[in-house]
N, C-alpha and C positions, 0 to 999 in steps of 0.2 A: 191751754189745750182743751179744757172742758167746754169751751165755746165753739170749738171747730166743728163744722158739719161732718167732718170725717169720723169723729168719735161716734156720732149717732149711726153713721154708715157701718162702722165696724160692729157696733152693737146689734145691728140688724143682719149683717151679712154672715158673721161667724155662726150664729145659731142656725141660720138657714142652710149653710154649707154642711154643718155637722148633722142636721136632720136628714139631709139628702144622702150623706155618706152612710148613715145608719140604715137608711132604706135600701141602698145598694148592697150593703152587707147582708141584710135580710134576704134580698132577692138572690144574691150569690149563694147563700147557704141552702136555699130551698129550691132552686131552679131545676127543672126537668121538663121533658116534653109534656108530661101529664099535669104539671102544676103551673105551667107558664101563664095561662089565661087568668087564673086566680091571683097569681103574683102581680100581674099587670094591674088588676083591679086594686090590689093592696097598695101599690106604689103610686097609682094615679093621684094627682093632686099634690104630691110631695114637692113638685118643682114650681108651684105657683108663687110662693113668697120668695123663692130664690131668684127667679127671673126678675121680679120687681126690685129686689135688693141690688142685684147686679146693675140694672139700669140706673138706679139711684147713685150707685158708686161711680159710674161712668159720667154722670152729669154733675157730680159734686166737685167743688174746687179743693182738691186735696193739697195740703202743703208739700213742698218739695221733699222735706225731710222724712215724710211718711210714704214716699214713692215706692220703696221696696215692700212695705206692708200692703199697699194697694195692689202691686203686681202679684204678690203671693195670693192674696184673697181673690182677685179677679181671675187668675189662672185656675185656682182651685174651684172657684164657683163655676167657671165655664165648663170644666171637665165634669164636675158633678151634674150640672144641668144637662150636658150632652148625654151622660150615662142614663139619667132618668128619662129624658125625652126619647132616646133611641130604644131603651128597653120597652117603654110603653108602646112604641111604634112597631116593635118586633113582630107582633101578631099578624101584621099585614104584609110581612116580607115573604118571599117564596120559600125560604127555609127559616121559619120563626126561631127555632132553638139556636141555630147558628148566629142569627142576628142578635139574639138575646145575649149570648156569650160575648159577642163582639162589643155590645153596648157596655157590658159590665167591666170591660178592660179600662174604661174611663176612671174607675175607682182608684187604681194605682196612680194614674196621672194626677188625680186630684190630691191624693195623699202626698205625693212627692212635692207638689206645689205648696201645700199647706204646712208641711212639717217644719220648715224653718221658723214658723211663728210659735212653735211649742215652747220655745225658750222665753217668750214674751207675753203670751196670752194664756191664762189659766185654763179656760175651757178647751183650748186646743191641746195643751199639755195633758189634760185629763183624758181626752179622746184617745191619745196614744199611750194609755196605760190600761192594764187589765181592770175590769170593772171593780173587782174587790179591792183595788189599791188606789182608786181615784180620790179617796178622802184620807189617804195615808199622809199625815202631816210631816212625818219624818222623811219620807221619800220625796214629798214635794219640796221640802227645804233643801234636801240633798241635790235635787235637780236644779233648783233655783240658784244654788251656789256655784254652778258650773259657768265658766266663761263662755258665752254663746259664740265667741270668735275662736274658740279652741280648735286647733287643727288635729286631724287624725281621728276624729270621733264623729258619730252620727252616720248618716247613709252616704255612700259614695259608689262610684262605678269604676271598675278596674279593667284595664286592657281595652279601653275604648268607651264610646258613649253607651247610654242605657240600652240594654238588650243586644249588645254586640255579640255575634256568634263566637263562642269560645272564651268570652270574657265572663265577668260576674258582677253582681251588685253586692254590696257589703254593708252591714250595720255593725258599728262598734259603739257600745254604750257611752253616753256623754260622761258618765261617772267613772270611766275606765281609769284604773290605777295600775301602772306597769309593774308594780311590786307583787301583784296578785295574778294567779293563773286563772284564765276564764274558760268556762265551758264553750264548746263550739258546736253549732248546728249548721250542717250543710243541707240546704233545702232545695230539691230539684223540681222544676216546673213540670207541668203536663205537656202532652204533645202540642206543638205549634205555639207554645208559650215562650216566655223568656224570664230570666232571673230578675230583671228590673221590676217586672210586675209582681212576680211571686214573692219577692222580698217583703212586700207590704202585708203578706199573710202572717208575718212573724215579728214585725217591728214592735208592736204593742207589748207582747210578752217578753221579748228580748230587752226592751227598755225597762220594763218593770223589774225583771229578775237579774239583769246584768249578764247577758249572754251575747257572744259574738255570733253573727249569722252570715254565712256565705250563701248567696243564691246564684249559682252558676247558670250560664246559658249554653245549651247544647251546641256543638259545632255545626250540626245539620238542623233539619226541621224538627227533629226530636232526638232522643237519646239513642246512641248506637248500640241497641240491644244485641244485635248479631255480631257486632264488632266492638266489644268493650275496650279494645286497645285504642279506639279513637277518642272517646270521651273520658275513659277511666284515667289515663295518665294526665290529661288536662286538669281534671279535678284534683289529682294529687299535686300538680304544679301550683294550682291556686291555693290549696291548703298550705303548702310549703311557703308560698309568698306571704300569705297572711300571718303565718306562724313566725316568720322572720321579723315582721314589723310589729306584731302585738304578742302579748304573752298568752298563749293558748295552752290549756290543760290537756296533755296527751291522754289522760285517764278519763276524760269526759268529752268524747267526740261522737256526735250523733249524725248518722246519715239517714235522711228521710226524703220523701218525695210523693207527689200526687200523680196518680194515673201512670203514664209512661215513666215519670220520675220515680214512682213507687216500684214499678217493675225493675227499673235500673238499680234501685236500691238492693233488690235481690241479686241482680246480675253481678254487681260489684261487691256487695257486702258479704256474700257467702263464700267468696274465694280466698284462697291462701294469700297471706301477705296484706290483707285489707287492714288499714290502720284504724278504722272506726270501731269504737267500743260498743256502740248501740245502733240498732237498725229500727226504722219505723216506716214501713211501706203503707201508704194510704190510698185506698181505691185502686189498688194495683192488680194487674193480671199476674197469674202464677200458673206455670206449667210444670208438671213433675220432672221434665227434662232439666229444669234448672238445678235439681239436686245432683245430677250427674257431674256438674261442674263445681259443686260445693266441696269445701275442704272439711273432712270429718273432724279433724282436731279443732279447727276453728269453731265449728258448730257446737261443740260440747260446752254447755252452759252459757252460750252467747245470748245476751238480752235482746229480744226482738218484740216489738209491739206492733200488732197488725190492727189497722183501723179500716173498717169497710161499712158500706151502707146496705141495708137490706133491700132498698129500692134502687140499687145501682143497675141502670139499664144498659151500661156498656160492658162492665165486667161483673157478672152475677156473683152474689156472695158465696156461692159454692166454691168459687176459685179460692177465696180467702180461707174458707173452711178447710179446703184441701191443703193449702199452705200450712195452716195450723197443725194438722195431723202429721204432715211430712216433716216439719221442722221439730215438732215435739219428739217424734220417733228418732230423729237424728241427735237428740240430746239438748237442743236449744231451750232456753228459758223464755217461753212465748207467752206474752200477754195479748189476749184477743178481745177486741172491742167492736161489736157489730151494732150499728146505730139504726134503729127502726125507721126513722123518718129521713134518712140520708140517701140521696140519689148519687149520681156521679158528679160530685162537686167537692171542693175542699171544705172540711168542717173546722173553721177557725175556732169555734167554741171548744174544740178538743185540744187545742194547744196547751192550755193550762194543765190538764191531766197528763198530757204527753210529757211536759217538762217536769211535773211532779215525779213521774216514773223515771225519767232520765237522770234527774238531779238527786234522786234518793241515794243516801249513803250505801 
């Protein structure tokens, strides 16, 4: 195998894809109308070696037995390259910020294509781990011992294809042990998003720490804020379905979401009968009227972590500050995190701290 041209192609293509994905992550974390042009300058050039490596892959005589590897890499490379190319071109579009957000959706497509190779290629496996755990030999050995053909673990889509309205995407750790109860995170996408894409905001941390993640997709274009009876029961149904097939810890259930998903976290999470033990709205809108629907008994000592950006141009931080005051006055245990350089985007770098808070005894 060492003489096959495909080995050299893999050695070129994998690092190029990973560099491109890191660039898309950086752009996603910092994108806003005011930063877009500077980000485009920072990302420019990150796609040069990727395009060359993809062309070489397509020209190379891959052996048939490595066909699945080739397919994963070329699909991941194509999506990464499209994300970088379209992001750089966004500045020339009629609505640059809309075009930029659209370009960044390619990140999730690339991750879904690349992830099957995590069981076989160390750099890919490390990419899908928290930075602090990428050199953890014990964790690497544990992951390496898992049968890559094992069913019922990894990422999957429930009730239809990726992004199906009313369905969900799901991640179950490959190291899943049915004798153990696992913490559950239900992560809700922002407006016009879908669970298949938002899932990849959480896989890295879930794989590292052993957490089950459900990323539901709203039944409509966004969450049914004014009619919680539309999306609320569906989320309960999905949680019941997952809990019947995997061992979920009912004492560790986090409801979180970005933007509209964060607002719907308030809508569902403050009401009587909500099963979630922790709430974490991110970049969410908050109106005092939400408190009129809240259950006073539930709010008492309820753990809530609010994450918001000082630079949020859609929902100003004053909204989050108002939520902090209202929820504290109602007796909730509120942890508030306002991030100075964060705009209206999902801060993946906050996931580790969020899980530290959620998983603390």
